[in-house]
C-alpha positions as a Markdown table, in Angstrom:
| # | Residue | x | y | z |
|---|---|---|---|---|
| 1 | Unk | 79.2 | -2.9 | 74.2 |
| 2 | Unk | 79.0 | 0.7 | 73.2 |
| 3 | Unk | 81.4 | 1.9 | 70.5 |
| 4 | Unk | 82.6 | 5.3 | 69.2 |
| 5 | Unk | 80.0 | 7.3 | 67.4 |
| 6 | Unk | 80.9 | 8.1 | 63.8 |
| 7 | Unk | 82.1 | 11.7 | 63.4 |
| 8 | Unk | 80.3 | 14.0 | 60.9 |
| 9 | Unk | 81.6 | 14.0 | 57.3 |
| 10 | Unk | 84.6 | 16.3 | 57.1 |
| 11 | Unk | 87.7 | 16.6 | 54.9 |
| 12 | Unk | 90.6 | 14.9 | 56.5 |
| 13 | Unk | 93.7 | 12.6 | 56.1 |
| 14 | Unk | 93.1 | 9.8 | 53.6 |
| 15 | Unk | 94.2 | 6.4 | 54.9 |
| 16 | Unk | 95.7 | 3.5 | 52.9 |
| 17 | Unk | 92.2 | 2.2 | 52.0 |
| 18 | Unk | 91.1 | 5.6 | 50.7 |
| 19 | Unk | 88.9 | 6.4 | 53.7 |
| 20 | Unk | 89.0 | 9.5 | 55.9 |
| 21 | Unk | 90.7 | 8.4 | 59.1 |
| 22 | Unk | 91.1 | 11.7 | 60.9 |
| 23 | Unk | 89.1 | 14.9 | 60.5 |
| 24 | Unk | 91.0 | 18.1 | 59.8 |
| 25 | Unk | 88.2 | 20.7 | 60.2 |
| 26 | Unk | 89.1 | 23.6 | 62.4 |
| 27 | Unk | 87.2 | 23.6 | 65.8 |
| 28 | Unk | 86.8 | 27.0 | 67.3 |
| 29 | Unk | 85.5 | 26.1 | 70.8 |
| 30 | Unk | 84.7 | 23.4 | 73.3 |
| 31 | Unk | 81.0 | 22.8 | 74.0 |
| 32 | Unk | 79.9 | 24.4 | 77.3 |
| 33 | Unk | 78.6 | 21.0 | 78.4 |
| 34 | Unk | 82.1 | 19.5 | 78.5 |
| 35 | Unk | 83.1 | 18.7 | 82.1 |
| 36 | Unk | 86.3 | 20.3 | 83.4 |
| 37 | Unk | 88.2 | 17.0 | 83.8 |
| 38 | Unk | 87.8 | 16.1 | 80.2 |
| 39 | Unk | 88.8 | 19.7 | 79.2 |
| 40 | Unk | 92.0 | 19.6 | 81.3 |
| 41 | Unk | 92.8 | 16.2 | 79.7 |
| 42 | Unk | 92.4 | 17.7 | 76.3 |
| 43 | Unk | 94.8 | 20.5 | 76.9 |
| 44 | Unk | 97.3 | 18.1 | 78.5 |
| 45 | Unk | 97.1 | 15.9 | 75.4 |
| 46 | Unk | 97.3 | 19.0 | 73.1 |
| 47 | Unk | 100.5 | 20.2 | 74.9 |
| 48 | Unk | 102.2 | 16.9 | 73.9 |
| 49 | Unk | 101.0 | 17.0 | 70.3 |
| 50 | Unk | 104.3 | 18.3 | 68.9 |
| 51 | Unk | 106.1 | 15.3 | 70.5 |
| 52 | Unk | 103.7 | 12.5 | 69.6 |
| 53 | Unk | 102.2 | 13.5 | 66.3 |
| 54 | Unk | 105.5 | 13.3 | 64.3 |
| 55 | Unk | 105.8 | 9.7 | 65.3 |
| 56 | Unk | 102.8 | 9.0 | 63.1 |
| 57 | Unk | 103.2 | 11.7 | 60.5 |
| 58 | Unk | 99.9 | 13.2 | 61.6 |
| 59 | Unk | 99.4 | 17.0 | 61.6 |
| 60 | Unk | 98.7 | 18.4 | 65.1 |
| 61 | Unk | 95.5 | 20.3 | 64.0 |
| 62 | Unk | 94.0 | 17.0 | 62.8 |
| 63 | Unk | 94.8 | 15.3 | 66.1 |
| 64 | Unk | 93.3 | 18.1 | 68.1 |
| 65 | Unk | 90.1 | 18.1 | 66.0 |
| 66 | Unk | 89.7 | 14.4 | 66.6 |
| 67 | Unk | 90.1 | 14.8 | 70.3 |
| 68 | Unk | 87.5 | 17.5 | 70.4 |
| 69 | Unk | 85.1 | 15.2 | 68.7 |
| 70 | Unk | 85.8 | 12.4 | 71.1 |
| 71 | Unk | 85.1 | 14.6 | 74.1 |
| 72 | Unk | 81.4 | 14.0 | 73.4 |
| 73 | Unk | 81.9 | 10.3 | 73.7 |
| 74 | Unk | 83.3 | 8.9 | 76.9 |
| 75 | Unk | 84.5 | 5.6 | 75.5 |
| 76 | Unk | 86.4 | 7.4 | 72.7 |
| 77 | Unk | 88.1 | 9.7 | 75.2 |
| 78 | Unk | 89.2 | 6.8 | 77.4 |
| 79 | Unk | 90.8 | 5.1 | 74.4 |
| 80 | Unk | 92.6 | 8.3 | 73.3 |
| 81 | Unk | 94.0 | 8.8 | 76.8 |
| 82 | Unk | 95.2 | 5.2 | 76.9 |
| 83 | Unk | 96.9 | 5.5 | 73.5 |
| 84 | Unk | 98.8 | 8.6 | 74.8 |
| 85 | Unk | 99.8 | 6.9 | 78.0 |
| 86 | Unk | 101.2 | 3.9 | 76.1 |
| 87 | Unk | 103.0 | 5.7 | 73.3 |
| 88 | Unk | 104.3 | 8.9 | 74.9 |
| 89 | Unk | 107.2 | 7.2 | 76.9 |
| 90 | Unk | 108.6 | 5.3 | 73.9 |
| 91 | Unk | 108.3 | 8.4 | 71.7 |
| 92 | Unk | 110.2 | 10.6 | 74.2 |
| 93 | Unk | 112.9 | 7.9 | 74.6 |
| 94 | Unk | 113.5 | 8.0 | 70.9 |
| 95 | Unk | 114.3 | 11.7 | 70.8 |
| 96 | Unk | 118.0 | 12.4 | 69.8 |
| 97 | Unk | 120.4 | 13.3 | 72.6 |
| 98 | Unk | 123.7 | 15.3 | 72.4 |
| 99 | Unk | 126.0 | 14.3 | 75.3 |
| 100 | Unk | 128.1 | 16.9 | 77.0 |
| 101 | Unk | 130.1 | 17.0 | 80.2 |
| 102 | Unk | 128.1 | 19.5 | 82.2 |
| 103 | Unk | 127.3 | 19.9 | 86.0 |
| 104 | Unk | 125.2 | 22.9 | 87.0 |
| 105 | Unk | 126.7 | 22.9 | 90.5 |
| 106 | Unk | 129.7 | 21.7 | 92.5 |
| 107 | Unk | 129.5 | 18.0 | 93.2 |
| 108 | Unk | 131.6 | 15.1 | 94.4 |
| 109 | Unk | 131.5 | 11.7 | 92.7 |
| 110 | Unk | 133.2 | 8.5 | 93.8 |
| 111 | Unk | 134.3 | 5.7 | 91.5 |
| 112 | Unk | 135.7 | 2.2 | 91.6 |
| 113 | Unk | 138.4 | 1.6 | 89.0 |
| 114 | Unk | 139.9 | -1.8 | 88.2 |
| 115 | Unk | 142.6 | -2.9 | 85.8 |
| 116 | Unk | 143.6 | -6.4 | 85.0 |
| 117 | Unk | 146.6 | -7.1 | 82.8 |
| 118 | Unk | 148.2 | -10.2 | 81.3 |
| 119 | Unk | 151.4 | -9.9 | 79.4 |
| 120 | Unk | 154.0 | -12.1 | 77.6 |
| 121 | Unk | 157.4 | -10.9 | 76.4 |
| 122 | Unk | 160.2 | -12.7 | 74.6 |
| 123 | Unk | 163.9 | -12.1 | 74.2 |
| 124 | Unk | 166.4 | -12.9 | 71.4 |
| 125 | Unk | 167.5 | -16.1 | 73.1 |
| 126 | Unk | 163.9 | -17.5 | 73.1 |
| 127 | Unk | 163.3 | -17.0 | 76.8 |
| 128 | Unk | 159.9 | -15.6 | 77.7 |
| 129 | Unk | 158.5 | -13.8 | 80.7 |
| 130 | Unk | 154.8 | -13.8 | 81.7 |
| 131 | Unk | 153.0 | -12.0 | 84.4 |
| 132 | Unk | 149.4 | -11.3 | 85.5 |
| 133 | Unk | 148.5 | -8.4 | 87.7 |
| 134 | Unk | 145.3 | -6.6 | 88.8 |
| 135 | Unk | 144.9 | -3.2 | 90.5 |
| 136 | Unk | 141.8 | -1.9 | 92.3 |
| 137 | Unk | 141.5 | 1.8 | 93.0 |
| 138 | Unk | 138.9 | 4.0 | 94.7 |
| 139 | Unk | 139.0 | 7.6 | 93.5 |
| 140 | Unk | 137.1 | 10.8 | 94.4 |
| 141 | Unk | 136.4 | 13.5 | 91.8 |
| 142 | Unk | 135.5 | 16.9 | 93.3 |
| 143 | Unk | 133.8 | 18.8 | 90.5 |
| 144 | Unk | 133.4 | 22.5 | 90.2 |
| 145 | Unk | 130.3 | 23.9 | 88.4 |
| 146 | Unk | 130.8 | 23.5 | 84.7 |
| 147 | Unk | 131.2 | 26.4 | 82.3 |
| 148 | Unk | 130.6 | 26.7 | 78.5 |
| 149 | Unk | 134.3 | 25.8 | 78.0 |
| 150 | Unk | 134.0 | 22.5 | 79.9 |
| 151 | Unk | 134.3 | 20.9 | 83.3 |
| 152 | Unk | 137.0 | 20.9 | 86.0 |
| 153 | Unk | 137.6 | 18.5 | 88.8 |
| 154 | Unk | 140.2 | 17.5 | 91.5 |
| 155 | Unk | 141.2 | 13.9 | 91.4 |
| 156 | Unk | 142.3 | 12.1 | 94.6 |
| 157 | Unk | 143.2 | 8.4 | 94.6 |
| 158 | Unk | 143.0 | 6.2 | 97.6 |
| 159 | Unk | 145.6 | 3.5 | 98.2 |
| 160 | Unk | 145.7 | 1.1 | 95.2 |
| 161 | Unk | 145.3 | -2.6 | 96.0 |
| 162 | Unk | 147.7 | -4.6 | 93.8 |
| 163 | Unk | 147.5 | -8.4 | 93.3 |
| 164 | Unk | 150.5 | -9.7 | 91.4 |
| 165 | Unk | 150.5 | -13.4 | 90.5 |
| 166 | Unk | 154.2 | -13.3 | 89.4 |
| 167 | Unk | 155.9 | -10.9 | 91.8 |
| 168 | Unk | 159.6 | -10.1 | 91.1 |
| 169 | Unk | 162.1 | -11.7 | 93.4 |
| 170 | Unk | 163.4 | -8.3 | 94.4 |
| 171 | Unk | 160.7 | -5.8 | 95.2 |
| 172 | Unk | 160.9 | -2.6 | 93.1 |
| 173 | Unk | 162.2 | 0.5 | 94.9 |
| 174 | Unk | 159.3 | 2.6 | 93.6 |
| 175 | Unk | 155.6 | 1.6 | 94.0 |
| 176 | Unk | 154.4 | 2.9 | 90.7 |
| 177 | Unk | 150.8 | 2.0 | 91.3 |
| 178 | Unk | 150.7 | 4.2 | 94.3 |
| 179 | Unk | 152.9 | 7.0 | 93.0 |
| 180 | Unk | 149.9 | 9.4 | 92.8 |
| 181 | Unk | 148.0 | 8.1 | 95.9 |
| 182 | Unk | 146.7 | 10.9 | 98.1 |
| 183 | Unk | 148.1 | 13.5 | 95.8 |
| 184 | Unk | 145.4 | 15.9 | 94.3 |
| 185 | Unk | 145.6 | 16.5 | 90.6 |
| 186 | Unk | 143.4 | 19.2 | 88.9 |
| 187 | Unk | 142.0 | 18.0 | 85.5 |
| 188 | Unk | 140.2 | 20.2 | 82.9 |
| 189 | Unk | 138.1 | 18.6 | 80.2 |
| 190 | Unk | 136.3 | 20.1 | 77.2 |
| 191 | Unk | 132.5 | 19.6 | 77.0 |
| 192 | Unk | 133.0 | 16.4 | 75.0 |
| 193 | Unk | 135.8 | 15.1 | 77.2 |
| 194 | Unk | 139.1 | 16.2 | 75.5 |
| 195 | Unk | 141.8 | 16.5 | 78.1 |
| 196 | Unk | 143.0 | 20.1 | 78.2 |
| 197 | Unk | 145.3 | 19.9 | 81.3 |
| 198 | Unk | 146.2 | 17.6 | 84.2 |
| 199 | Unk | 148.1 | 19.5 | 86.9 |
| 200 | Unk | 149.5 | 18.0 | 90.1 |
| 201 | Unk | 148.7 | 20.3 | 93.1 |
| 202 | Unk | 151.5 | 18.6 | 95.0 |
| 203 | Unk | 154.9 | 17.4 | 93.7 |
| 204 | Unk | 154.7 | 13.8 | 92.4 |
| 205 | Unk | 158.5 | 13.4 | 92.4 |
| 206 | Unk | 158.2 | 10.8 | 89.6 |
| 207 | Unk | 161.1 | 12.3 | 87.7 |
| 208 | Unk | 163.3 | 12.1 | 90.7 |
| 209 | Unk | 162.3 | 8.6 | 91.7 |
| 210 | Unk | 162.4 | 7.1 | 88.2 |
| 211 | Unk | 165.0 | 9.2 | 86.6 |
| 212 | Unk | 162.9 | 9.8 | 83.5 |
| 213 | Unk | 162.3 | 13.3 | 82.3 |
| 214 | Unk | 158.6 | 14.2 | 81.9 |
| 215 | Unk | 157.5 | 11.4 | 84.3 |
| 216 | Unk | 155.4 | 13.8 | 86.5 |
| 217 | Unk | 153.3 | 14.9 | 83.5 |
| 218 | Unk | 152.9 | 11.2 | 82.4 |
| 219 | Unk | 151.6 | 10.1 | 85.7 |
| 220 | Unk | 149.4 | 13.1 | 86.2 |
| 221 | Unk | 147.6 | 12.1 | 83.0 |
| 222 | Unk | 146.3 | 9.0 | 84.8 |
| 223 | Unk | 143.9 | 11.4 | 86.7 |
| 224 | Unk | 142.2 | 12.1 | 83.4 |
| 225 | Unk | 140.1 | 8.9 | 83.7 |
| 226 | Unk | 136.8 | 10.1 | 82.2 |
| 227 | Unk | 136.4 | 9.0 | 78.5 |
| 228 | Unk | 135.7 | 11.3 | 75.6 |
| 229 | Unk | 132.1 | 11.2 | 74.4 |
| 230 | Unk | 130.7 | 11.4 | 70.8 |
| 231 | Unk | 130.2 | 14.8 | 69.4 |
| 232 | Unk | 126.9 | 14.2 | 67.6 |
| 233 | Unk | 123.2 | 13.6 | 68.1 |
| 234 | Unk | 122.6 | 10.1 | 69.5 |
| 235 | Unk | 119.5 | 7.8 | 69.6 |
| 236 | Unk | 119.1 | 4.1 | 70.0 |
| 237 | Unk | 120.1 | 2.2 | 66.8 |
| 238 | Unk | 122.5 | 4.9 | 65.6 |
| 239 | Unk | 125.9 | 3.6 | 64.3 |
| 240 | Unk | 128.9 | 5.4 | 62.7 |
| 241 | Unk | 132.6 | 5.0 | 62.1 |
| 242 | Unk | 135.4 | 7.5 | 63.0 |
| 243 | Unk | 138.9 | 7.4 | 61.7 |
| 244 | Unk | 142.1 | 9.4 | 62.1 |
| 245 | Unk | 145.8 | 9.5 | 61.2 |
| 246 | Unk | 148.3 | 11.5 | 63.1 |
| 247 | Unk | 151.9 | 12.2 | 62.2 |
| 248 | Unk | 154.2 | 13.4 | 65.0 |
| 249 | Unk | 157.9 | 14.1 | 65.5 |
| 250 | Unk | 158.7 | 13.1 | 69.0 |
| 251 | Unk | 161.9 | 13.3 | 71.0 |
| 252 | Unk | 162.8 | 10.9 | 73.8 |
| 253 | Unk | 165.4 | 10.6 | 76.4 |
| 254 | Unk | 166.4 | 7.3 | 77.9 |
| 255 | Unk | 169.0 | 6.4 | 80.5 |
| 256 | Unk | 172.4 | 5.5 | 79.0 |
| 257 | Unk | 171.1 | 6.4 | 75.5 |
| 258 | Unk | 170.7 | 10.1 | 75.8 |
| 259 | Unk | 168.2 | 12.1 | 73.7 |
| 260 | Unk | 166.8 | 10.9 | 70.4 |
| 261 | Unk | 164.2 | 12.2 | 67.9 |
| 262 | Unk | 162.2 | 10.6 | 65.1 |
| 263 | Unk | 158.8 | 10.0 | 63.5 |
| 264 | Unk | 155.6 | 8.6 | 64.9 |
| 265 | Unk | 152.4 | 7.6 | 63.0 |
| 266 | Unk | 149.2 | 6.7 | 64.7 |
| 267 | Unk | 146.1 | 5.4 | 62.8 |
| 268 | Unk | 142.8 | 4.8 | 64.5 |
| 269 | Unk | 139.5 | 3.4 | 63.2 |
| 270 | Unk | 136.5 | 3.1 | 65.6 |
| 271 | Unk | 132.9 | 2.0 | 65.0 |
| 272 | Unk | 130.3 | 3.3 | 67.5 |
| 273 | Unk | 126.8 | 2.0 | 68.2 |
| 274 | Unk | 124.1 | 3.4 | 70.4 |
| 275 | Unk | 122.4 | 0.3 | 71.7 |
| 276 | Unk | 119.7 | 1.5 | 74.0 |
| 277 | Unk | 118.3 | 4.0 | 76.5 |
| 278 | Unk | 118.3 | 2.5 | 80.0 |
| 279 | Unk | 118.2 | 3.3 | 83.6 |
| 280 | Unk | 121.2 | 2.3 | 85.7 |
| 281 | Unk | 121.6 | 3.1 | 89.4 |
| 282 | Unk | 118.4 | 5.2 | 89.0 |
| 283 | Unk | 120.0 | 7.4 | 86.3 |
| 284 | Unk | 118.7 | 7.8 | 82.8 |
| 285 | Unk | 121.5 | 6.6 | 80.5 |
| 286 | Unk | 122.5 | 5.9 | 76.9 |
| 287 | Unk | 124.3 | 2.6 | 76.4 |
| 288 | Unk | 127.1 | 3.0 | 73.9 |
| 289 | Unk | 129.3 | 0.3 | 72.4 |
| 290 | Unk | 132.4 | 0.6 | 70.2 |
| 291 | Unk | 135.0 | -1.5 | 68.5 |
| 292 | Unk | 138.3 | -0.1 | 67.2 |
| 293 | Unk | 141.7 | -0.8 | 65.7 |
| 294 | Unk | 144.9 | 1.2 | 66.4 |
| 295 | Unk | 148.2 | 1.1 | 64.5 |
| 296 | Unk | 151.2 | 2.7 | 66.1 |
| 297 | Unk | 154.6 | 3.0 | 64.4 |
| 298 | Unk | 157.6 | 4.9 | 65.8 |
| 299 | Unk | 161.2 | 5.3 | 64.7 |
| 300 | Unk | 163.7 | 7.1 | 67.1 |
| 301 | Unk | 167.3 | 7.8 | 66.2 |
| 302 | Unk | 169.8 | 8.1 | 69.1 |
| 303 | Unk | 173.5 | 8.9 | 68.8 |
| 304 | Unk | 174.6 | 5.2 | 68.4 |
| 305 | Unk | 171.3 | 3.4 | 68.3 |
| 306 | Unk | 168.1 | 3.2 | 66.3 |
| 307 | Unk | 164.8 | 2.1 | 68.0 |
| 308 | Unk | 161.8 | 0.9 | 66.0 |
| 309 | Unk | 158.4 | 0.2 | 67.6 |
| 310 | Unk | 155.3 | -1.2 | 66.0 |
| 311 | Unk | 152.0 | -1.9 | 67.9 |
| 312 | Unk | 148.7 | -3.2 | 66.6 |
| 313 | Unk | 145.8 | -3.0 | 69.0 |
| 314 | Unk | 142.1 | -4.0 | 69.0 |
| 315 | Unk | 139.6 | -2.5 | 71.4 |
| 316 | Unk | 136.1 | -3.4 | 72.5 |
| 317 | Unk | 134.2 | -1.3 | 75.0 |
| 318 | Unk | 130.8 | -0.4 | 76.3 |
| 319 | Unk | 129.5 | 2.3 | 78.7 |
| 320 | Unk | 126.4 | 3.7 | 80.2 |
| 321 | Unk | 126.5 | 7.5 | 80.1 |
| 322 | Unk | 124.3 | 9.8 | 82.2 |
| 323 | Unk | 122.2 | 11.8 | 79.7 |
| 324 | Unk | 122.0 | 14.8 | 81.9 |
| 325 | Unk | 125.7 | 15.3 | 82.8 |
| 326 | Unk | 127.7 | 13.1 | 80.3 |
| 327 | Unk | 129.3 | 11.4 | 83.3 |
| 328 | Unk | 130.0 | 7.6 | 82.7 |
| 329 | Unk | 127.9 | 5.5 | 85.2 |
| 330 | Unk | 129.6 | 2.3 | 84.1 |
| 331 | Unk | 132.4 | 1.5 | 81.7 |
| 332 | Unk | 134.1 | -1.7 | 80.5 |
| 333 | Unk | 137.0 | -1.8 | 78.0 |
| 334 | Unk | 139.0 | -4.8 | 76.7 |
| 335 | Unk | 142.2 | -4.2 | 74.8 |
| 336 | Unk | 144.6 | -6.6 | 73.1 |
| 337 | Unk | 147.9 | -5.4 | 71.8 |
| 338 | Unk | 150.7 | -7.1 | 69.9 |
| 339 | Unk | 153.9 | -5.2 | 69.7 |
| 340 | Unk | 157.5 | -5.5 | 68.4 |
| 341 | Unk | 160.4 | -3.3 | 69.7 |
| 342 | Unk | 163.6 | -3.6 | 67.7 |
| 343 | Unk | 167.0 | -2.0 | 68.5 |
| 344 | Unk | 169.8 | -1.7 | 65.9 |
| 345 | Unk | 173.3 | -0.3 | 66.4 |
| 346 | Unk | 175.7 | -0.9 | 69.2 |
| 347 | Unk | 173.3 | -3.6 | 70.3 |
| 348 | Unk | 170.7 | -5.6 | 68.3 |
| 349 | Unk | 167.6 | -6.9 | 69.8 |
| 350 | Unk | 164.1 | -7.8 | 68.7 |
| 351 | Unk | 161.6 | -7.9 | 71.5 |
| 352 | Unk | 158.0 | -9.1 | 70.7 |
| 353 | Unk | 155.3 | -8.9 | 73.3 |
| 354 | Unk | 151.6 | -9.2 | 73.8 |
| 355 | Unk | 149.4 | -7.5 | 76.4 |
| 356 | Unk | 145.7 | -8.0 | 77.2 |
| 357 | Unk | 144.0 | -5.6 | 79.6 |
| 358 | Unk | 140.5 | -5.2 | 81.0 |
| 359 | Unk | 139.5 | -1.8 | 82.5 |
| 360 | Unk | 136.3 | -1.1 | 84.4 |
| 361 | Unk | 135.0 | 2.1 | 85.9 |
| 362 | Unk | 131.8 | 2.1 | 88.1 |
| 363 | Unk | 130.1 | 5.0 | 89.7 |
| 364 | Unk | 129.5 | 4.4 | 93.4 |
| 365 | Unk | 125.9 | 5.6 | 94.2 |
């Protein structure tokens, strides 16, 4: 079997054994006898040098010199082309990516959204109430072309299908799960997914139906269903932790209690991991996974009553994100929350509860 001819002695990169492994001499031209196919192959390989060479710590000029030498030997040239073919895809896939919500033109996307919930609540007298419920929604998002300030879409929900394993004896007067069905809501997101506004384009009438001030805005936020995405360069194997602590001074109005005000503290710690770069539904994606803990404490003073709430939550999630647009192709989130709500004053109650939810979001191709 014929092997590669040994190149002429030149100064080059010294390998681990002290031998010259690649020449670094400058080559000014290609021999006239080189056939056009090999010459085109050389320029193609040279064009990708800045991408491939850093993976091996090899200067581009040394790589180019070696290719020029190998043009004179057909077996060497075939081997070089094979090496590029094998290594180029993995090298490109390892390049860092910065995700942003961006769509160059108007577009409509359809999603399937599911939510399963299991809850247990107790009262002072030891009685407990348990229920399990699942809701399936199909939603349409009509996107406008994105701008440097972010993206905007109109959310429209089809009729929600509800399965309740413990339905109440008396059906509720308001179907909360379908309160925003068929009602368009305009949502604006920043490039990394921070919700800037969620505005109903038709009256929701939630405040009138439920008798709770601010209910329209609360239900409109359900249309902001796309998750925030990390604001950093990402590549498979990357892992980092984010934490925050917010102090707020909320006011609340409840039926029969009037308006109260108080203090709210929210602490959040989340660890992110970029697991892989994969193709899902024919779309090039990054697979992200995260685990988090949330502590929520709130104390509200009403005229004759003091309300204290403490919640401790754990969250596990994963999602496939379209590298080109930032849109989630698939999302799966599991949350477990233990909470205690205590009332002191004209009435004294301590109400512990636990809630487990699983939420999924799937792009419909």
